[in-house]
Every structure is written in C-alpha cells, then in structure tokens.
N, C-alpha and C positions, 0 to 999 in steps of 0.2 A: 399423512405423509404423501404429498402429491404436489402437482403444479396448481396454483390457485386459479380458479375460473375467473375469466374477465368478461366484461360487457363493453361493447363498442357504443360510445356516446356521441350523438350528433346534436349540436345546438345551432338552431337557425334563428335569425332575428334581424331587426332593423339595425343599420350601421351605427346609429346613435347609442345603441345599447351594448356595443362590443366591449368597451372598457369595463363596464359593470359585470358583464358575463365572465370576462377573463379574471377579474378580481375574485369573483366567487369560485371559479375553478381553482385558483390558487389557494383560496381560504379552505377549500375542502381537504387539501393535503393528500388526495388520492387520485388526482387527475394526471394521467400520462398523455401529453399532447402528441398528436399526429399531424402531419402536413396534409391539410384538407385538399390542397390542389393536386395531390398525387392519386386521388381515388377515382376509380372508373366512373362512378356516378356523376362526377363533376369534371369530366375530362376536357370539356371545351368551354371557351369563353370565360375562363377564370383568371383573375389577377390577384396577386398578393400585395399587401401593403408594405412598402420599403421606405421607411422614414428614419431619420436619426433620432435616437432615443433622447428626449429632452431632459430626462431625469438623471442620466449618467453624470453629466457635467456638474449638476447641482449637488449630487451626492458626493462627488470628489471634493468640491469646494467646501462643503460642510464638514467633510472628514478632515480637511486641512485646518479649519477653524477649531474643530474639536481637539486635534492633536496639540495645537498651540495653547489651548486653554485647559488641558487635562480633563476633558469631558469624555467619559466612557460611552462608546456607542455599541449598539447591538440590537437584538430583538426587544421590542417594547410596544406596549399598547399605545396607540396614538389617539385613543378616544379622548375627546375634550380638547384636541388641538385647535387653537383659535386662529390659525392662519389658513385662509381659503386657498384652494389649489392654484388659482391664478396669481397669488401674491408670494409664492415661494421664492422666486428670484429676487423680488424686492426686499424681502426679509433678510435673505442670506447676504445680498449686496450691502444692505445697511449695517448688518452685524459685522461684516468684513471691514467696512470703512471705519466703524467705531473702534475696532481692534487694531487696524493697520498701523496707526501712528504709535500706539502703545507698544505694539510688538516690535516696531522698528527701533524705538528707544530701548527696549529690553535687549535686543540683539546688540545694539551699539554699546550699551552699558556692559554686557557680558564680555564683549570683545576687549573693551578697555580694561576691565578687571583682570582678564587673563593676561593682557599685556603688562599690567602693573605687577602681577605675581611673577611673571617670567623675568621682568627687569629686577625685581627684588632678589630672586634667586641668583641672578648673574652678578649683580653689583656687590652682593655680600662677599664675593671673592676678592674684591678690590678695595676693601675698606682700609687696608694699610697704605694705600696710595695717598700721598699728601698734595698732589697736584689738583688743579681746578679743571673740570671738564670744559668749561667755556674757554679757558686759556689754551688748552690743548687743541681744541677744534678750530680756534681762531688763527692758528699758525698758517702762514701762506706758503712756506718753503719746505715744510716737512709733513709727512703723512703719519697718522697714528692709527694702529690697528689693535683692538682689544680681542681676546679670544682665549683658546685653550689648546694645548699640545699634548698628544699622548706621551707618557713618560719616556718611552724608548726613543721617540723623535726628539724630545728635549735633550737627551744625552748626545744625539748626533749633531746638535748645533755647534759643538766644539770644532767639528770639521769645517765649519763655514765661518770661522772667526775673521777671515780676511774680507768678508763681504761687508758692504756699507750699510749696516743696520745696527741698532742698539736694542737689546732685549731687557725688559724689566719683569721679574718674576714676583708674584704676590702670594704664592702659596700653592700647595698641591694636595690632591686627595689620592686615593688608591689607584686611580687610573690616569688623571690628567694633571698637568701643570698649568695654572691660570696665570696669564701673562699679557704684556703688550709689547709691541715692537714699533720702533720709529725708523724712518728713513727719509732721505731727500725725495722731493716730488719727482725729480728726474730719474731716480732709481726705483720708484715705486713698482713699476711693472715687473722688473727683474726680481725684486725681493718678495713681492706677492706670489710670484710663481714658485720661488724657492720654498716659502712656508706652505704653500698649497701642496707641494710634493711631499712635505713632511706631515701631511694630514692635519694642518692647523685649521681649527674650526673658529671662524670669525664670529664675534658677538657684536652685533650692532647696538650701540647705545641709543635709546630713544631720544627724539628731539626735545622732549619735555624735561630731560635730565639736565640740571645746572648745578654749578658750584662743586664742592668737594663730594666724594662718595658718601660721606656721612650726611651732608646736607641733602644730597639727592635722595638717599634712602628715607630720610625724615619726610621730605616732600611727598614721595611716592606713597608712604604709609598713610599719610593724612588724606591724600587724594583717593587712595584705595578704600579707606573707611567711608569717605563721602560717597563714592560710587556705589559701594555695597549698600549703603543706606538708600540711595536713589533707586537701585535695582529692587530692593524690597518694597519700596513705595509703588513702583511700576507693577510688580507682581501682585501687590494688594489690589490695585485698581483692576487688573485683568481678572483676578479671582472674584472680585465683586461682580463684574459683568458676567463671568461664567456661572456664578451662583444664581444670578437672576435669570439666566437664559438656559441653564442646564436641562431642565425638564422639557422645555420647548424644543431645544436642539435634538434631544434624544427621541422625542416623539416624531419630529419632522424627518429625522434620518430614517427611522423605521418606515414611515409612510413613503418616503422617496424610494427606498429599497423595494417595497411592495409595488408601487406604481411602475418602477423601472422594470421589474420582472414581468408584470402584466403587459407592459408595452412590448417587451421582447416576444411575448407569445403572439403578438399581432402577425408576426411573420409566418405563423402556422395557420392563420385563418385564410379562408378563400372568400372572395367578394363577387357576387353576382348581382348586377344591377344596383339596387340600393340596399341590398341585404348582405349578410355574412353567413358563413358556415364555419363552425369550429368543431373539430373532431378529436377524439382521444379515447383512451381505455381507462376503466376504473374496475376495481375488484367487484365481482358479481354480487357478493354479499353486502356491499356498500353502495350499489348502484341506485337503489330506491331512495336512500337518504340523500345521495348526490342530486338526484332529480328534484327532490322536495326543496332544495336550496333555491330553486328558480321558480317556485310556485307563484310568488307574488309578481312575477314578470310574465305570466302565462299569456297575457294579451299581446305582448311584444316579442317574446322568446318562446320557442317550442323546443322541448327536449325529447329526443328519441333514443331508446335503448335497443340495441340489436345484439344478436349473437355474432361474434367475430367471423364465423364462417360465412355470414351473409355478405361480407366485403372481402373478396379473395385477394385484393392487392395489399392488404395490411399484413405486416409481420407482427403477430400479437406478442407484446412484451411478456416476460416470464417473471413471476415471483414464486419462489419455493415456499412450501408450507409444510413444516416438519415439527415434531414434538420436541420437547426440551432435551431429550437424550440424544437424538440424532442431529439436531440443529447445528452444533459446531462443525460437523463434517461437511456442511455446505461450503466451507472455505475451500476444500479440495475440488468440489464441483465447479466453483467459480474460477479456480485456477485453470482448469481444463477448458471450461466454456459451459454456459448454461444450456440445458436441453431446450429443444424447440417446444412450442406451446402444445403440439399434438403428441409429443413424446412422453416418456416415463421419467419421473424424477429418480435419478439413480442414488440419491443421498442415503436412503436406508440400506441399500445394497453395499454402498461404499463403507458405511459405518460398520455393518456386520462383518464384512470381509476384512476390513482394516483392523478392527478390534481382535478378531480371531487370529489373523496371521501375526500381528505384533505380539500377542500374548504367547503364542507358540514359540516364536523366535527369541523372546526376551522373558523367559519364565523364571521369576524369582520373587518369592513372597515379600521379602524385605525391600528390595530395590523397586519392585512394583508399587509398594506403598509410598515410597519416596516420590516416585514419578507422579502418582495420583495426587498426593498432597500438594506438591509444587504446582501441578496443573490447576487444582482447585483454587489455589491462591491467585495465580495469574488470571484465571477466568473471573473470579469474584471481585478481586481488588483492582485489577488492571483492565478488565474487559477484553482480554485477548482470546480470540477464538481457539488458538493453538492450545491455550490452557484448558479449555473445555475438552479438547481431544485428548490431551495428556491425562486428565483425570479419569477418563473412560478406559483408555488403553492400559493405564496403570492397574486398574481393577482386573483386566484380563491377564496381565502379567502375574498378579497375585494368585489368580485361580490356577494358572498353569504352573506357577512356582510351587503351589501346594501339591499339585499332582507329581511334579518332579522331586518334591521333598527338599527344595532349596530355599534357605532363608539367609540372605546376605552371603550366599556361598556355602553356608554350613549345611551339610547333607545329613546330619544325624539328629537335628533338633526335632524333626517331625516323625521320627521312627515310632515313638509310642502312639502317636495319633494314627498313623498309617496301620500300625499293628491292630489297633482297636477297630478301625473302620474296614480295612481291606484284608486283614488277617495276614499281612506280610509286611516286612520292614520298609520295603520300597515298592511303590507302584510302578515307577519308571526310573531306572537308573541310567541317566544320560551317558555317563562316562564308561559304562560297561559295554564291552565289545559286542555282546549279543543283541544289544538294543540299537546299534548303529544302523544296520540295514533296515530295521523296523522304522526308525525315524525318517530315513530317506525315502523309503517306499510310501510311508504314510503322507509325507509332504507331497510326493508326486500324485498320490491318490486325491488329496485335498485339491491340488491344482486341477486335476481332471474334472472333479465335481464342479469347481468354480467355472471352468471352461464350458461345461455342458449347460450350466445355469445361464451363463452369459450368452450362449448361442440361443437358448430359449427366449431370453429377453429380445434378441434381434428378430426372432420369428414373430414374437408378439408385436413389436414395433412395425414390422412389415405388414401384419394383418391390419393394424390400425390405419396405416397409410394406403392399404390395398395395393401394396407393391409386391406382386406375385413373384417377380424375379428374385426379390430379396427373401421371400418366404420359402420358396421351393428349391431354387437352383443355385444359390450362392454357397460358398464354403462355410458361411455362418448361418445358413438356412437348413431346411430339412435334409437336403442332400449331404451337406457337410456333417450334420448331426448323426445321420445314419452311418456314414463312413467312420466318423470318430468313435462312436460307441461300439461299432463292430470291431475296430482295431483294438480298443481297450478290452473288450470281452475276449478276443482271441489271445491277447497277451496274458490276461489274468488266467484264462483256462490253461494255457501252456505252463505258466509259472507255478500256479497254486494247485491245480487239479491234475497236472501232467496230461492234459487232454488236448489233442490236436484237432481243432475244429476247421482248419484251413483246407476244406474240401471244395471241389468245384461248386457244389450246391450252396456253400456258404460264401465263397469268394465272388462268384458272378453277380448275384443280386445285391449283396451287402457291401462289396468293395468296388468291383469294376463298374457296376451300373451307377452308383453315386459319383464316381470319378468322371464318368462320361457326361453325366448331367451337369456337374460343376464345370467341366471343360466347355460344354455347349451352352453355358449360362446366358450369354448375350443373345445369340439367335433365338433361344427358347423364350427369353424375355420379350423380344420383339414379336415373336409369334403370338404370345399371350396378349400383348398390347394391340394386336391386329395390324402390325406394320407389314407391308408387302416385301420390302427388301430386307432379307435376313442377314446378308453379308455385304454391307455397303462398301467395304474396303477389299472385297474379294475373298474367296475361300482360302487361297494360299496364304495370304497375309494373316487371316484369322487363325489358321492352324499354327503358323510359326509363332505368332504373338502369344497365343494361349498355351502353347506347349511350355514356354518358359514361365508363364504365369502359374500354371499348374504345379510346376516344380517348386515355385515359391510358396504356394498354398500348402503343399505337402510338408515342406520344410518348416513352415510356421506352426503346423500342428505339433511337430516334434519339439521344436525349440520352445514354444510357449508352454508346453507341458513340462519339459525338463527344466525350464526356468524356475519352477517351484521347488527344485532341489535346494535352492538357497534357503528355503524355510527350514528344512532339516539341518542344513549345514550350520546355520546360525545358532541352532540349539546347542550343537556341539562346540561352536566357537565360544559361546557364553560360558559354558561349563569349563572349557579349557582355560579361559582367561581367569576364572576364579581359582582354578588349580594353581596357576602361576602366582596369584596374589598370596595364597596360603603357603606356597613354597617359599616365596620371599620372606613372609612373616616368620616362618620357621628358621630361615637362615639368619635373620638379624637377632631373633630371640629376645628375651628379657622384656623390659618396659616398652621397647620400640615395636614389639610385635603387634600389639593392639592398634598402634598408630598406623602401621603398614596396612592392617586389615581394613581400617576405616577409610584411609586414603585410597586404597585399592578399590573398595566398593564404590566410592564416589566417582573415581575415574572410570570404572567399567560402566556404571550407570549412566554417566554423562556421554562418554564416547560411543559405547555400543548402542545406547538408547537412540542417539542421533543417527547412527549408521543404519540401524534396523528400521527406524522411522522412514528414512529415505528409501531404503530397499523395498519396503512394503508399498510406499507411494509409487515406486517404479512399477511394481507388479500391478497396481491399480490402473495406472495410465496405459501401460504398454501391453499387458497380457489380458486385462479384463475389459477396459474401455474400448480397445481396438476391435473387439468382437461385435459390439452392438451400438456404441455411443458416438454421436456426431458432435455434440456440443456447439451447435450453431444458433442457439437461442439469443434473444435480445433482452437485456435486463429491464425490469419494470422500474422506471425512474419518474415518480410523480413530480410535477413542477413544484418547486419550493423556492422561497425567498432566501437569498444569501445576504445575511446581515453583517458579514465580515467587513472590517474597515477598508474602504476603497483608497487606493493610493491617489494622491493629488496629481492632477494633470500637469 
C-alpha cells in the first residue's frame, strides 16, 4: 500500500533507429514519455522534430472505407500483413477507387427507393381521383396544388368561399384532410398565401409520376421492386469486396494506429547532431524487462536506467499500489488529486477512516447488508469503483448495526444475542436519552484522534522533504500538535476528572509557547533555511497579517474538531427516521403495515446512505486532507495505442 517506485529511462541512438525505439516503447505498455528537451542535461542545442503525422489521414480514410463496408476495426495483430509500409497509401487509394463507384450507385439507389416509398405513401391518399396527372400539370391557365390540411383549418375554409379557388377533398385521417386546390395563374400568389396561413402542407408530385393515381402507383411499385433488386446486387458486390479485404483492412488499420502513435511520440524526443534522446518513466520492477527489449539494438541504441532523483527537473508520475480491499478507495484520492511521488499514499488512511465513520453514522445490520450486496454487484458485474466502496462500508454498517442492536430498524431482534454475549439486552441504545451525550462526545473524541493522526502524517511528510518549517513551526506541525493535545487534555481533565490543570506552569510552555512558535512560523522557517532577511515585508506588516492568520488557525482547530459532531448526530438521525417508519406502519395497520416497513427501509437506506456517504467524504476532504495532503501529483500514463475508429476527415 504505497506509491509504486519508478525508474527514469534514457534511450540514445542513431536517428535512423528512432521509429523502431518508439515502437518498442509503445509495445512495452509501461513507458510514460517525458519531454527530453526540458531536461537540464540537454538544456542547450536541442531541437525537437515537428512534422505532420502521415498516418493520421490514412487512418481516417481507411475508417471511412470500413464504415461503408461494415468492417469492424479495433485492436488486431498485424502479423503477416502483406502490404509494405511505403505502399499503404497506394493500397488505400486503390481500394477507395474500387468502392467509390459502387458506393455512389448504392447511395443513389437508396435515395430513389426512399423517394418511391414517400411517393407511394402520399399517392395512396389520392386514389379516388379520376383525373390524369399529365392533363392536370399540362394546364397553362390554372395552378394545381396537392397536399394536406389540418382538420380544424379545413373547417375554416368555409369562411373563404368568396375567394377564387376550387378545393377537392380525397379523404381524411385523424389529423389531416388530404386534398388539392386549383386557381387561376393570376390568383396563385394570393391563394397560395391563404392556404399557407391555414398550415397547408404541399405535397410535390414527383416528375416520374404519369397517368391516373392508380397507374402511377403501379408504375412506382414496379420501379421500386426493380431498384430494391439493384440495391441488393450492389450490396452483394460491396460485401464481396469487403469479405476479400476484411482481414487486410483490419490488420492495416491496427498497424496505422500503432505507427501513428509512435510518430506522435517523436515530439517528445530530443535531437543532438545525428542522434536522438528519448526519456520516460517505467515502474522500477519492470525496468529490467523494459531494457531487455532493446538488447538486440545494443550496437545502435543504449538504454540507461536512473533513479528519478538524479534528474531534478522531472516531476515523477504517480501510480498507486494498494491491495484488493483498499484499492476502490483510490477513486476518492483521484478526485482530490494524486499524491506527489515523494509523499505518502493516503488511500489506506482514507479507507480506514471512511469505513469507520460511515459505519458509525449508518449502523444497521439489515440495511448494511443491502448496501454491501448492491455494492458487490456493481463492482463485480459493472466494474464500478463506487460498488467496491459500497461493499466495504456496508460491512462496517453491519458491524455497528449489530452493536446498536438494529436490524432493518427492529431493535428487539438481537436482544437474545446481546444477552448471551454482553449479559445485557442492549449494548448501545441509540434512542435512549442517557446515550445521547455519550454518542456526541465519542464522535468528537474520534474526530480529535483523526486530527492528531493527520497532523502526524504532516510531520512525517515534512521530515521526508526536510521541510523543517512544516515539521516544527506550522499549525499542523509539532507546535500545533503540542498546542492541540494540551487543549484536549485540559478539557478532558476538567470534564472527566474535575481537575483544573490550567496553571501558569501548564499554560506557558504548552499553550503560549506553541502559539508564539506558530505565530513566528515564517521568520523561524527563514532562519532555519539560512536566509538573512527574516521580515522581507517589514515587522509591522508581518505582525498584522499573522495576527489574523493565528485567529483563523485557532478557529480551525475548534471548527474541525466540532465538525465531527455530525458523526454522532447522524447516528441519532438514522434511528429517528426508523422510528418514523414504524410509527407510520402502526398508523396504517393491517396488510399495509409490512409494505410501509419495507418501503420505509428502502427509502432510508437510499436517501440517508447517500447523504452519509457525502458527509463522510466532506470530512475526508475538508477536515482530514486539509491537515497534511497536497494532492499535486501527476498520474502515471503509459503511452498506448488508441484503436477507436477515427472520424473521416
């Protein structure tokens, strides 16, 4: 449970070997590239190669061909591909030309078929018309408009009986009246405007329609059948080409994706004279295997493995390494930000505190079981990290539910078990008044312990970084820890032992001195670092600024600790909500009572489970992480090939 150790890899070689080196880096699956030109060792005289990627356009063109021919693209082995690298463009161009004419015919045929189907649907409404289309459209002095009117607009036409048009209706459905109107050419503009205002939808009769509606329909049906046969023939020819070229296209696309990604990595390489330098990070445990992949190129390529600390300009990428139980909680760490390479992986701490706090706040043996089972399903079947978290916090809910004696809100079911184990019917009776103060004080106590542990982590991180200001003088360092523990002890002694420890001997070294150290944190830090100017902005400005900052620090100690009161409060809220459920069940009575209990349990489990989950996450981010965690790390992202289908240019 830590941050995986990394090795810095440096590959040098002749320029002619660059593409092969980059391909092998990609093939390793563990190479995180770095920009070699940014490293101090190569600060001068370096150029990076900036060229247009020749494989991008080819990949997009091949994707377009595959889409038209229903060839599935993705990751594939291109071993045995019989097309040399220099002939990719010729092959793709030839295949495109072979398909272009067929695809053009296919699109034309599909458009004509759709046009025929549309014409059939429209003309079927005019089969009762006995006129000839050719005769109608041959008229020089009248205009004919086919279309449909909304039924309410059709009724309104009576108000326009004085207008110079003639309307013929051929039938109606539930929404429209199918009709045609005629008018003189001279009145066409006025009448067209009138019908347009009545939402008339004009239907344009295709040019290939002749004769009566019955004759036109017969002609279109025959032509439609012919076109559909032609389309099937074209599809057959395309399918034949696709079947013959499928494997080759799939292999070529996979290789283009690989070569394209390798070419992108050229931007990360640095070039000195006739050679190149490629740099990156690989997991330390896989570094030797990575180096062996270049063994056959040792005469032309050298591989050097270094500790990342040897190159100070690199920000080492981070990959968390946790066991199966803790791993799902990496999701929360990712949300806040990964730790730096030199820092501590907080995931185990997050897992422990999140599981503990959630279980306390949402303690119910039955509802916890539901949460755990649902989480296990989401994690195993759907691969959702939140499911893994739910399965674990559900177990915690079950444990605390057992201690509270609550099973789906029933407080009596576990009495025999508690009697046998603890010698009393209830270990903790949440709704009994005598336990309320205990729960709230226990929540504050847990919060105080978590705060102390978090400050301890901050001190440890300061020691790792040799940041003595952070270790000794900050409010989350030794000074803050001494002050906080002293205040806690004084409060506990007063409340529990009725002992007043706040004497000058106690106050001066344990309260006043740590406060003064925290107040003078910045100048003390400069003094330790050997800086000459302790107050660069003047003593007066320092005093005023740090006075208000100290007020904020003291307030944060109080508010952060009291914020954990919500842990105890939610214990009471959960129990109170279940009391409401059982009260409602008692009010409805009869057969409906079990239904209310089941529905109430599901509602409480869903709503309160979500709220408690968010509240615990808030405690993690604001009360715990704020004490020690920066979250400024960079994720480890090994270079990999994207085989997803590229959009055509």
